[in-house]
Residue, then its C-alpha position, 0 to 999 in steps of 0.5 A: m723319859f730320856d737321860l739327856i735331850v740336846r734341842n734346837a740342833n743343827l745337823p751336818d746333813g742341812r736339817k736345823g732346829i732338831d732335837i736329839g734324845i738320848q737313852g741308855g748311851k744310844i741316840i733314841a730320837v732324832e726329830p724336831n720339837l721332841q715331846a719328852q722330857a729328860g734328866e738333863e737337857i742342852d739347848a744347842t741354840g741354833r749351833l751344830a751338832t756332829p758326831p765326834f772327830v775321828d783322826p785316823h792317823f797319828h803318832m802318839d808315841a812322839t806326841l808332846s817330845l818337841g825339843l827332845p833330846r833336840m830340835n829339827v833345825s831344818g824341818t825336814l822329814l828325814e831329820g825328824i827320822a833321825l831326831w826320833g832314833e836318838l830319841r827312842p832308845i833313851v825314852t821311858k814306858e813313864e814318860l811316854v805314857d804321860r805325854a800320850l794320856r795329856y795329849c789324850d785330855l787335849a783331844v777331848t776338849q776338841g772333840l776328838l774321840f776316835i784315834r789310829s796311832h802308830v806305834d814305832t816297833s823299831d825299838p827291840r825293847l818295844v817300851t813304845v808298844e807297852a806304853m801304848i797298850e797301857v794307855r789305850e787302856k786308860v782312855a778306853p772310857y772316853i777315847d777309842l784308841q786303835l794301834v798300828a804295828f809301825p816299824q819305822d826304820g824299816y820292815y827289811r831295812s832295820p835288824g830285828a824290825i820283822d821279829a819285832l812287829n810280829r811280838a807287837l802284833d802278839m802283844g794286841v797290837d791292832i792293825v799291820g803297818g809299814i813304810p815301804h819308800f824308807e827301804r833301802t831299794m825300791g825292791e825291798g820295799t814291794a817285797s815289804v808290802e808284799a809281806l806285811c799284807r799276808i801277816a794281815a791276811d794270816r792274822g785277819l787284821p787291817v793294813d795301814i802303810h805310810c806309802d809314798e811319803t815322798d816327791d819321787p813320781l816314780s814311788r809307786h808302792i801305792e800300786t802294789l799295796a792295791a794289788e796286794t790287797i786284791r790278791f789277799g782279799l783285803q778290799g775296805r780292810v786296807a789304808g793307804s797314808h800320805l800318798t804324796s808322790m802322787h802329787s808328781m806323778d804324770n796323769y797317764y799314770v794316774s788315770k790307770l792307778i787311781p781306777l786299781m785303788a778304787e777296785a781294792e777299795i783303799n782307804v786313802i789318809p792325806n794329812p794336810l799339815i804335815n804333807i804341805m811342811l814336809q814335802g817339796r823341800h828340795d824344789t825352789y820355784p816353782k813348788r809343788r804343794g805337797m798333797t795327794r791328789v785329794r779332789e781326783l780321789m774323791d771324785a773316783g769314789l775312793n774313801v778319803s779321810f785325813g789326819h793330823d799325824c803330829v803335834m810338837d813333836p820331832w817332825y812337827s812343831m805345831g799341832s793342836g789336836d784340833m780336827l778342823e785346823v788339819g781340813h781348813m788347811a786342806i780347803h786351801v792345799a786341794q783348792m777345795a773352796g766350793i760348798d759342796d767341796k767343804k762339805k765333803i772335806f767336812d766328812a773326811l774329819t768324821v763320817n770318812s774317816a769313821k769307815t776307815m777306822g770301822i767305827a761301828d754305830y757312829g753318827l747321829e741316826k736312831g740307833c748310833n753311840a750317843d757321841l757328839v760334839i756342839l759347836q760354836a758354828s752353824d753349820t759345818l762350813e762355818a765350823l771350818r772357817l772359825k775352828p770355833n770352840r766346842l761347847a759341849v763334847i758328849h760320849r754315850g751321853k754324858v758331857i765329858a769336856r765343855s768350852a765357853p762361847r768365844i765372844g767377844e766385847l765391843f766399846l764402841d757408840g752405837r754398836p753392838a756390845r758383844i759379838d758372837g763369832g759363831l753365829d753373828y756373821v753367818p752368810r746365808y748360802 
């Protein structure tokens, strides 16, 4: 007797008509025609069941603050940073918690149950840290939230930043962050990477650095990050986020850089929506696409995962908490439109991101936690194309969110009365 059985589901690996048996918050059986009963059954009707979506790069302390204290008129990264600098000193813990919880509500309906959020530690009050730690505790029953100590204004550039980052880690923040390209000089940026990796090694923590988020081909802090990762024995525990300078580097240098990153087992986190919006702002034409070398990094065996980064905040006025929107944009920007390409893109929203965040017991195999999402699509390719409704979001074997199917009604003689946008027009590959 199972607690829940999801029947007739398609899986991301291509298996179809699979039943998933769940008991005690764990997946106990994954097989066709499971001969068992359950307290509750869900008929997936040939739709896709996937592990939950994972966002390894987000800014929850700033989310939903669009328009405060004013709009980003230029739409640039630097004006966004300046705007956040105006808002940060006057923000309260209560409003930070309220905005973050409302975003988490949205995330759950989108099947997004794992989030890594960078938390600005530049304000010595550390009200952002206090608020996000409270949010982490409140959402723990349904979202795994990791927090990164992020010195937004620079580790050396901002007075008091070193002490504030250490205090944030002492308060229980999970990961060491940084932003070397925002330091005053390339030398200080390099020194900050070394210092932050040393802190992580001493404390036994992972590292996640906003690295080379610039069009400058000479911003090469990822090289330093890879080298320091090896030096401190942090392989597999370090993420380089953004890495947009790689879209401007010459191919010879990159041919040396990528193997170094692979040796260091760097986790790469591009942010397609934000990168294409904020980069290339000094270009007229030809105009750079604004995202790192996703295909080349994947081909080299690096773990590439995609982040949403921002939703309705000083840097990005759009966003919906939908990781499929992120993947949809990645397909276009990276020009990865092939069938195998799209499967890799979907992995970058799920299993790759779970690896980046070090999530245990993630997946749809026996013994994994019973966390899954049923989508109104038949496979991963259609999910990326349609960005479909989440018919059911399941956490530890319990349904925590539902959405009705998207059904179109037609009033045309001789044509169907109803159109299921997730199944009726699926090409046969």
